[in-house]
N, C-alpha and C positions, 0 to 999 in steps of 0.2 A: 502494499499497499505506500502511496507518495503519497508525497503534504501535500499537492495541490488538492487531492481528492477530499480532504476537506472542504474543496469551495463548491462541489459537484451539489448543490441543493436539490438539485431533482432526485438524487441516491436515497428510496427510502432509509439505507443504511446511516446515513451520513444524515439525513432530514432526524431519526433517531439520535443520535449521537449528541446533536448539538439541543436538540429538545431535553437530553440529560442534563449536558452539561451545565447547562444555565439548570435545572432546578437546584443541582450542587451550590451551586456558586450563593442562588438564594438561602442555602440553608445554612452554608455555610455563613454568608452576612447577618444574618437575623443570630447565627450562635456567638458570635465573635461582636454582636453590638453594641455590649458594656464598657469593652473596655476605653474605647474612642473618647466617650461623654464621661469618662469618672468623674471630671475634674467640678464639671456643669450638676451632675449630681449632688458631690459635695457641698456647691454651692449653692444649689435651691432645695434641697432637702436638714434642715438644720441638726434633725437625729438621726445624721448619717455620717460615720468618721471614717480615715482610709483603714483600720484593721476590719470594719463593716464589707469593704470592696474586694479585701483581700482574702474573704471569707466566700464570698459569692465568685470570687477565682477559681476556689476548691469545687464551690457546688458546683459549676459551670461545664465542669469535667467530669463528675462523679458518677452521673447515670449513664455517661456516654459507653463506659465498659459492657455493662450487664444490656446495657441495650441492642449495642452490636451484636450481643449472643441472641435475643431473642428476637432482631429483625432478621437476622440469618435464618433462623429457623421461620419467620413467616414468610421469607422468600423462597423458599422452596415449594411450599403449598402455595402458596397467593398470587404470585407473580409479584412483579417489582412493580408493574405498573398502579397494581390498587395498594401495595405498600407504601412505596413515592405518594403518592397523591394524600393516602389516607396519614401519611406523617407528617406530611406539609401543612393539611389543614388543621390537623388536633394539635400540633405543635402551635399553632398561628395563637392560642389561647393563651397557653402559660408565658407566651412574647407581651403580650398585649395585658395580663394581670400583672407583670414585672415594667410596663410602659405605666401603667396605671396605681401601682401599688403606695399605702398610706402607709405603712407599717410595715417594722422587721421582718416580724413573719411571712407577710403575704412579700414580701421580697425574696427572701433567703425560697419560699416554698416553691417559688413559681422561677426562679434561674435555676435552682433542682430539678424539676421537672421539666425545663425547657433544654438543659443538658443530656437527653435524649435524643434530642436531634442531629447531634454529634453521628447517629449510624446511618444518619443517612448516605453517605460516602458508599456502604456496602449495598446500598442500594442500586442506584449508578454502577459498579460495575459488574453487578449479576445483569442490568439491561442490556450494558455495552456487549456482555460476552452474549447473552444470544443470540445477537445482531451481525456481529461480525463473525470470519472463520478462522480457525485456529491462524491460520499463516499471517491474518493481521491484525490480532488481538492485542499484542503488548502494544504498539503504536495507537490502537483505540483508545484502552484503558487508560494509555500514558497521558493523549490526551484529555478526555474524557478529566480526571484527575488534576491534571495539572495547573487545565484554565477552571475548573470550579473551583478550586482548591482558591484560585485568586482571592475569590469570594470577601476571605477573613480581609486581607489587605487593601479593597477597595472599602471596606467598609469604614475601616481604621482611617481611612482619607477623606472620605468623602459625607460620614453621618455625623461629623463637630459642624461641617458648613451649612446643612441639612439642617440642624440643631437651632444655629444661629441666625445663618442667613433667611430662610426658607420661613421658619415659625417664632423665631427670638424669646424673647424672653424667661422668665426660668424655668418655665413648661416646658419648652422649647426640645430637651433631650428627651422629654417624655413623649412629645408626639413624633418624633426621628423613629423612634424605638417601636412606636404605634403601626407607623409608613410601614417599614421592613415588613412588620409580620402583616397587613393587610395585603403588600405582592405578595407576601408567601401562600397563602390562604387560595388568594386569587390564580396563581399559575399550577396550586396545588390541584382545582378545579377542571383548571384547562389541561392541565398535563393528562387528565382521567381519558377524553375524550381526542387527546389528539395523540396519542401515542396508542403501539399495542405490545403483548412481549414475544416480542423478534416477530420474523416476516411470517411466520406460520404458526399453526395451531400446535405441530411438533416441535416448535424451537423450545418453550417448556419442557420440561422433564422433570417430574416430580417424585421427589424418593418417597419409599414405602412408608415410613414415618420420620416425621418430620420435629419432635419433640427430641432428640439427639442426633448425631452424627451417626451415620454407619460406616462399621469397620470392616475389615475382610479377614482379620486373626484375633485371636485371645492375645497375641501380647500386643495387637496393633491397642486392642480395649483397653488395658493397662496403661499403656501411652497415652490414652486419652483420656484416661482418667486423672494420669498424672499433672498435662497439660493443660486441664481443665482446670482445676484447683486454685491459680492462680490468678486467673481471672476475676475471677468474685473477691479472693482474699486479699486483694492488691488495695479492694476498698479498705480495710482493717487500717491502711497506712493514711488515707483519708480521714477515717474516724479517728485515730489519734491525733492529727494535724488541728482538728477543729477541738478536740476538747483539749489539744494546748496552746489552743490563743485562747479558751477560757467559756469558749462557746455552745460548750457540751457538761455537761456533768457526769459524774464518774457511773450513775444507776444511766444515763441515757446511751453513755458510751458501750457500757457490758449491754446495752437494751441491740445496742448496732453491731455490737460482736456473734453474738447469740443470733444473731437476724440473718447475718454475712453465713454464718458456719450453717443452718439452718437450707441456707440456698445451695450451697457448695456439697451439701448433704443429696438436697432433692435432683442437683446436677446429677449427680454419681447414680443417685437412684434413677431414673430414664435410661442414661446409656448403659447403665444393664437391662431395664426394658426392655430396651430397641432391637442393642447387643445381642443379648442370649438367644433369644428365640434365630435370630438370625446364623450366627454361630455354628449353634447345635446342626439347625439344618444342612449344612456347611456351605460355604460363599464357592459358585463356579469358575474355573479359574478366568475365566474371561471378564469375570465381574471384580478382579481382584484392583485392589489399591494398594500401594505403600503408606502407611501414617508419616513414616520418618520425612518424608517427601513436606506433608503437612507441617509438622514442625520446625521441619529447618526452614521453612516461610515464614512459619510465627517470631522463629528467633531474629529474622532479616526483620523484620517489621518493627518486631520492640525496637532493634537500632539503629534503624534509620527512620520513620517516622516518628519513633519514642523521642530519639535526637533530635530532631529537628522541633517540633513543639516544644522543647527541653530550651533550644541553645535560642530559639527565635524570642524567649524570655527574658533575658539575661544579655542579647549583646547588648543594647544598645547602652548598657548601664559597661558595659564591658571596655567597648569603646570610646564613653564619655571619661571613663576613670584613668585609664590607662592612656590616652592622649590626650589629656585635658580638653576635651571636643564640649563646644555647648549643647547640650539637649536636643537641640532640632539638627545639628550634624552627625550625631552619631545616630540616632534615629532612623537618619536616612541611609547612611551607611549600611546599617544594619541590616534595612528594609531589603537590602542585596539579596541577602538570605533566601527572601520570601520571594521576590522577584525572578528568581533565576528558576521559581517554579513551571513557567509560562512556557519555556524552551528547555532546560533540562527532563521533566519527566515524561514527556510525550517523547524525546531523543530516547532515552532509557527504556520506552517500550519498542521506538522504531530498532535501536539494536536489537533489541533480541530477537526481533521478527527479521533483522536482515542477516546475521550472522551465522543462523543454521546450530546454531546448540544454545540454546537461551541458560542451561545453567553455568555454563564458562562466565555466560555474561554477569547472573550470578553472582558470581565467584570475584570477577575481575570489579565489580562495584563495591564491594563489599568491604574487598582486600585496600582499594580507594579510600573508604571511608575513613579508612585506621588508620592510613597514612597523613589524610585531610586534617584529620581532629590532634595527632602526632604533633603534625607540623602547627596546628593552633594554642598548640599547650606551651608552642616555646616562644610564641608571640608576646613580648612585651616593650616597654616604651622605645628602646633604643631598638626596633627595627622602623625604616620608614612607612608612612600612612597606607601608602598606595602598596607598598607587598603585604603589608596584613590584609589592606582590601581583596587583593587579588587572590590569597590565601584560603580568606573567608569565600569568596566569589567559587573556587576551586571544590573547596568541600563541599556546599553546597550543589557545586552538582553532582555529586557523585553519588549524594543523600537522597534529589530529588531522581534520578536515575536510577539506583538502586528500588525505589518503589516503584516504581515504571517497571521495572523487569520484576518485580517480585510478583506483581497481579497482571503479569504477562504469560508467568506460567503456570496462576491458578486455576484456569478455569479449565487448564488440559488436566488434571487431578483426575478428578473426576464430577462428569460431565451432571448429574443430576442430584449432585451435594455442592455446588460450586456455591452457591447463597450461604451455606455453613461455614463452610472453608474460607469464606471471603471473609464473614463476619466473626471466623475467630485470629481470623490472623489481623485480623483491621483492628480485633479490641485488645493486641498484644502491643501495636501504636499507643494505646492510649496506655497501657500497664506501663511500656518504656519511658512513656511521660513521664510518670506518677513517682516512677522509681528512682529516675534520674534529676528531678526534680527535689524531690525530698532529698538526695544524697546532695545535692547545691545547696544548701542549709549550711550545711558541715564542711565544706569545702572551699578553695579558692576558685576562682576561674580557670589557672592551670590546671589545679590540679582535676576537676572539674572532665576537663578536654583530655586527661590525659585518663580518664577512668571511662567516656564513652568511646576516647578512640580503640582500650581495652573491649568494651562490649563488643562493638563489630568487628573485633579481631577474633571474637569469638564464637560468634555468629559466624563468620568466615568457615572455622573448622569444624563447625556442623553441617555447616552447606556440602563443602569437602566430603562431609562421613557419610551424610542420610542423605540432602538432593540426589534426586533421579533427575536424568532428562526425561521431559513426560513422552509419553509413548503420542505418538500421531499430532505432534506438537504444529508442525507446517504443513497439515492438509488439508485441504479444500471443506472434509466437513469433520464435525465431531464424531472420536466413535461411540459406538450404540452397543451396548453389551446384550447378552440373554434375557439380562434382569433387565434393563430395560424396557427392550419389546415386551416381552410379559407382565409389566405395569403398564403400560401403552394399552397391548390389548383388554386388559382389566379392565381400566378405563372407559377405553370403548362399549364394552359392555355391559358397563354401569351407563354409562348413557343413552343406550338401546331400552334399556328396562324404564 
């Protein structure tokens, strides 16, 4: 697939790609609509403090992790068109509640619920996989993610202007946030009618059960359980941080910890309920896949997207303090890390398509991330600023490219559970962000970059050992197993009756 193909708007798959990245763009615009307006909020609401906003920032990512898992299951069962539309419409409600909140509790709960909108990413990943052939999926997924992710940057650039110039007054920030919520709800309704789940009815293949991911062996089931525990378990870190900041009592924290344990146990039970009957019956050879590849890609997204979310939040202050820059200049330089997304992520997917070996590309990118952050750990005021910027942009190219390469592989692992695999890998990106941001509170920026470089290298080792080149990764059509055909026949029989 050539870059020029994205301008062929009459092509059904290209139209679907544009409709979907715009949906993703809007959801990220809404998700990150608070930070740019933080100062306006503090000025207009006299009972808000900077510590309150720090708490909201934690809440803004809290439910994204479990939401990605739940949305991944819903995708495989209901299809991305319905899930994306419903997600956009329903999430506009907490966004509006936050916009016009007049108490600490209302703002806190609204932001917590709204954090689920972060799951939108995996919906579009699944939709794009339904429309594009295996040989083109890398670039298509990279373009979708790179341009959609840019919604957060546009929110930072445009919302203050909208609040001050378009609305003005002390409540301008409220109307700016409300406007973004209304636009998202309207687009959610439009998306429902504007697109289908792939070019034909056969594109969306449903799993036998969507309550948990299907595996192919007893060993893989154990691995799935092990890799599932951190997805919800990491929320304990957020509970600890909220309690540490004084917003949660010991009793409240204990209840939260018990709830996390209960959810983990429930997930394990669901894994057993789904997979025990399948494994006892026996999985046909042509339907087997290696969970090791899923685990390897979980680690890559932990190490690349997790690093991106963490680094973006600390880069402005790093440049400001290290080179004595003013806040505006430091912010502009730091923004280069996110701006690279527009080109680097699609390029990562395209390289994955063109090289003819998706595993090799993934290994190269993860090694590049490790080297890049190793160089960033060496940055100090003695380095020329222009060279420091070059190292930052170079590292970002590898980070964003690795993200594109990750989702260039996922659709080819096991077609009918693409939603669940995407949800799990995507959730690990947020797990990485939580872990890295928590570590950052205890270390210097230089130590922080060393730690991220180590994380990327560990992921590289995992990929070297576990990641397999997907079969049919460059074919014209996705592989269909005997089980896929049986499920399709059963669905047709049910429809007749």
